[in-house]
C-alpha positions in Angstrom: -1.3 2.9 -21.0 1.1 2.7 -18.4 0.8 4.4 -14.8 4.0 6.3 -14.1 4.5 7.4 -10.4 7.6 9.6 -9.5 8.6 11.3 -6.4 10.7 14.5 -6.8 13.7 12.2 -6.1 12.8 10.1 -8.6 12.3 13.1 -11.1 15.9 14.0 -10.2 17.5 10.8 -10.4 15.7 9.4 -13.2 13.1 6.4 -12.9 15.4 3.7 -13.8 13.3 0.7 -12.5 9.9 -0.5 -13.5 7.5 -2.7 -11.4 6.5 -5.3 -13.9 3.2 -6.2 -11.9 2.0 -2.9 -11.7 3.5 -0.8 -14.4 4.8 1.7 -12.5 8.0 3.1 -12.6 10.5 4.2 -9.5 14.1 5.3 -9.0 16.1 2.5 -7.2 15.2 3.4 -3.7 11.6 3.9 -4.3 11.3 0.5 -5.9 12.5 -1.2 -2.8 10.1 0.3 -0.7 7.0 0.0 -3.1 7.9 -4.0 -3.4 8.2 -4.0 0.8 4.6 -2.3 0.9 2.7 -3.7 -1.9 4.1 -7.2 -2.9 6.1 -8.9 0.0 3.0 -8.6 2.1 1.6 -11.5 0.3 4.6 -13.2 0.2 5.0 -13.1 3.9 1.5 -14.1 4.6 2.1 -17.3 2.4 5.2 -18.1 4.2 3.8 -17.7 7.7 0.8 -19.9 6.6 3.3 -22.8 5.9 3.2 -25.2 8.7 6.9 -25.8 10.0 8.3 -29.3 9.5 
């Protein structure tokens, strides 16, 4: 079963984006915030861990 998280703005705008990793649906603005908060932290850690050459 899918988890769907909708803010009031999402309900008004219609949730159009779905995060494949989380199976949660968001409007355009919220999907960007969601990725920055949940997924980009992991990527930024990996980037920082790489030695500069």
